[in-house]
VMD Tcl script that draws the C-alpha trace (Angstrom):
set ca {
  {-4.88 50.78 -77.36}
  {-2.55 50.44 -74.36}
  {-3.26 48.14 -71.48}
  {-1.46 50.47 -68.98}
  {-3.57 52.66 -66.74}
  {-3.56 56.25 -67.93}
  {-4.60 59.14 -65.77}
  {-6.57 61.66 -67.80}
  {-5.81 65.36 -67.45}
  {-9.24 66.33 -66.08}
  {-10.03 68.58 -63.18}
  {-9.08 72.05 -62.18}
  {-5.71 73.74 -62.49}
  {-3.75 74.48 -59.26}
  {-4.88 78.07 -59.34}
  {-8.52 77.13 -59.87}
  {-8.23 74.61 -56.98}
  {-6.90 77.32 -54.64}
  {-9.73 79.68 -55.51}
  {-12.38 77.00 -55.25}
  {-11.10 75.73 -51.90}
  {-10.97 79.26 -50.44}
  {-14.51 79.95 -51.68}
  {-15.79 76.61 -50.43}
  {-14.29 77.18 -47.00}
  {-15.84 80.70 -46.80}
  {-19.29 79.36 -47.83}
  {-19.04 76.56 -45.24}
  {-17.89 79.02 -42.57}
  {-20.87 81.27 -43.24}
  {-23.22 78.27 -42.94}
  {-21.55 77.14 -39.71}
  {-22.02 80.63 -38.29}
  {-25.76 80.40 -38.94}
  {-25.78 77.09 -37.18}
  {-23.77 78.10 -34.15}
  {-25.08 81.63 -33.43}
  {-28.55 80.54 -32.12}
  {-26.88 77.97 -29.86}
  {-24.39 80.44 -28.50}
  {-27.07 83.11 -28.07}
  {-29.30 80.62 -26.24}
  {-26.57 79.74 -23.79}
  {-25.85 83.41 -23.12}
  {-29.52 84.05 -22.58}
  {-29.73 81.29 -19.97}
  {-26.78 82.83 -18.20}
  {-28.36 86.25 -18.14}
  {-31.63 84.90 -16.73}
  {-30.02 82.63 -14.13}
  {-30.49 83.06 -10.30}
  {-29.38 86.56 -9.29}
  {-28.46 87.55 -12.79}
  {-31.79 88.76 -14.19}
  {-32.04 92.31 -15.37}
  {-34.79 94.45 -13.84}
  {-35.22 96.79 -16.75}
  {-34.32 97.19 -20.39}
  {-31.94 100.01 -19.45}
  {-29.65 97.44 -17.82}
  {-29.58 95.35 -20.99}
  {-29.88 98.04 -23.69}
  {-26.68 96.86 -25.39}
  {-28.28 93.42 -26.05}
  {-30.30 92.73 -29.19}
  {-34.02 92.26 -28.44}
  {-33.81 88.57 -29.29}
  {-31.24 88.00 -26.49}
  {-33.13 89.78 -23.71}
  {-34.28 87.85 -20.56}
  {-37.79 86.34 -20.70}
  {-39.46 89.12 -18.67}
  {-38.07 91.93 -20.81}
  {-38.57 89.84 -23.99}
  {-42.23 89.32 -23.23}
  {-42.79 92.96 -22.46}
  {-41.21 93.95 -25.73}
  {-43.09 91.35 -27.75}
  {-39.87 89.71 -29.12}
  {-39.04 86.02 -29.09}
  {-35.70 84.49 -28.22}
  {-33.52 82.91 -30.91}
  {-34.66 79.41 -31.73}
  {-31.97 76.76 -32.33}
  {-34.00 75.66 -35.38}
  {-33.07 78.94 -37.07}
  {-29.56 77.44 -37.37}
  {-30.85 74.79 -39.78}
  {-30.94 77.48 -42.44}
  {-27.16 77.37 -42.44}
  {-26.80 73.64 -43.10}
  {-27.24 73.89 -46.89}
  {-24.38 76.36 -47.02}
  {-22.17 74.07 -44.99}
  {-22.93 71.14 -47.28}
  {-22.44 73.29 -50.40}
  {-19.03 74.46 -49.21}
  {-17.91 70.93 -48.32}
  {-19.15 69.57 -51.71}
  {-17.33 72.28 -53.62}
  {-14.01 71.61 -51.80}
  {-14.29 67.81 -52.20}
  {-15.31 68.04 -55.86}
  {-12.32 70.21 -56.77}
  {-9.81 68.20 -54.76}
  {-11.07 64.65 -55.65}
  {-12.20 64.94 -59.28}
  {-10.04 62.62 -61.40}
  {-10.37 60.11 -64.24}
  {-8.35 57.11 -65.41}
  {-8.40 54.89 -68.50}
  {-7.36 51.31 -67.96}
  {-7.55 49.51 -71.32}
  {-11.09 50.16 -72.41}
  {-12.37 50.72 -68.86}
  {-12.90 54.36 -67.77}
  {-13.01 55.26 -64.12}
  {-14.18 58.67 -62.97}
  {-13.96 59.92 -59.37}
  {-16.27 62.71 -58.19}
  {-16.74 64.44 -54.85}
  {-18.13 61.34 -53.08}
  {-18.30 58.41 -55.54}
  {-16.12 56.65 -58.11}
  {-17.85 55.19 -61.16}
  {-16.50 52.91 -63.83}
  {-17.71 51.66 -67.19}
  {-16.31 49.70 -70.07}
  {-16.17 52.06 -73.07}
  {-15.93 49.16 -75.47}
  {-19.41 47.91 -74.57}
  {-21.13 51.01 -73.22}
  {-23.63 53.15 -75.06}
  {-21.64 56.27 -76.07}
  {-22.89 59.82 -76.51}
  {-21.09 63.10 -76.97}
  {-21.72 65.76 -74.32}
  {-23.25 69.09 -75.36}
  {-21.07 71.89 -76.70}
  {-21.20 75.28 -75.06}
  {-22.98 78.25 -76.63}
  {-19.63 79.64 -77.86}
  {-18.84 76.36 -79.66}
  {-22.13 75.74 -81.48}
  {-20.41 76.19 -84.85}
  {-17.71 73.67 -83.95}
  {-19.27 70.13 -84.07}
  {-16.00 68.47 -83.07}
  {-15.59 70.44 -79.81}
  {-17.37 68.06 -77.41}
  {-17.24 68.85 -73.73}
  {-17.59 65.29 -72.44}
  {-18.26 61.65 -73.27}
  {-21.31 60.11 -71.71}
  {-21.03 56.30 -71.37}
  {-23.93 54.18 -70.13}
  {-23.51 50.58 -69.17}
  {-26.19 48.62 -71.10}
  {-26.73 46.05 -68.33}
  {-26.75 48.15 -65.13}
  {-27.73 51.51 -66.59}
  {-24.92 53.22 -64.73}
  {-23.90 56.42 -66.47}
  {-20.37 57.83 -66.39}
  {-19.43 61.21 -67.76}
  {-15.79 61.57 -68.89}
  {-14.80 65.28 -69.16}
  {-12.83 66.27 -72.24}
  {-11.44 69.42 -70.60}
  {-7.90 69.42 -69.39}
  {-6.50 71.22 -66.35}
  {-6.63 74.81 -67.64}
  {-6.75 73.49 -71.26}
  {-9.35 73.70 -73.99}
  {-9.33 69.89 -74.27}
  {-7.43 66.81 -73.22}
  {-4.01 66.23 -74.83}
  {-4.12 64.44 -78.25}
  {-2.65 61.20 -76.79}
  {-5.50 60.97 -74.28}
  {-8.16 61.75 -76.88}
  {-6.78 59.03 -79.15}
  {-6.69 56.56 -76.28}
  {-10.37 57.26 -75.53}
  {-11.26 56.84 -79.24}
  {-9.41 53.47 -79.37}
  {-11.11 52.31 -76.13}
  {-14.58 53.11 -77.57}
  {-14.05 51.26 -80.85}
  {-12.31 48.19 -79.49}
  {-14.25 45.17 -80.81}
  {-17.25 47.17 -81.95}
  {-18.97 46.55 -85.29}
  {-18.60 49.43 -87.69}
  {-22.33 49.84 -88.34}
  {-25.73 49.16 -86.84}
  {-26.46 50.43 -83.33}
  {-22.74 51.08 -82.71}
  {-22.68 53.81 -85.29}
  {-23.08 56.58 -82.71}
  {-20.08 55.29 -80.76}
  {-17.91 55.26 -83.92}
  {-19.11 58.80 -84.68}
  {-17.99 60.03 -81.26}
  {-14.65 58.21 -81.67}
  {-14.14 59.86 -85.05}
  {-14.77 63.27 -83.54}
  {-12.20 62.56 -80.84}
  {-9.59 61.58 -83.48}
  {-10.29 64.76 -85.54}
  {-9.96 66.85 -82.38}
  {-6.67 65.16 -81.50}
  {-5.16 65.73 -84.96}
  {-6.24 69.34 -84.98}
  {-4.84 70.06 -81.49}
  {-1.41 68.54 -82.25}
}
mol new
graphics top color blue
foreach p $ca { graphics top sphere $p radius 0.5 }
foreach p [lrange $ca 0 end-1] q [lrange $ca 1 end] { graphics top cylinder $p $q radius 0.2 }
display resetview
């Protein structure tokens, strides 16, 4: 096991990042439009109904949507003006778009000795793989017949309960490079007894080593 910090090849490829960022910006823009339109429409409505600017009939405002008509015409037509609270419906889309962009751009993982550090969209979590409870992440439905093809390592700190998920997918690759898989396996087994409650951790490390040998 090396004591030098190693950056793991997790995250999206450059092409995937570009697509995700464009999609995230579009989703956020759609949400922002929902938020801003009622505010803009409300300001326009106040201008139309200001002193000397009111319309006397619907014929003079027939190009306006019913929701943007002056109060007198609005009441006669039975329609209500746009409420600023309608814009709240767009906030989830804004947050979703921002989260997608940040997750794609910020996702990264490092291995420093036996300590794994994983950075997500907003937070960075770290755990010592040599002392953590180790589980293998679920395989996908296409890989059910391949017990060695784990998708991630789930490490839980026994004292704090903090859980860190280390992805085993590389940037546009089926898995991390063999050298990184072996480094993770060594970090997991450092100082661990070979039996007892540490048996699951050794089983995950053995799977990582088999996967590294196969992918060489």
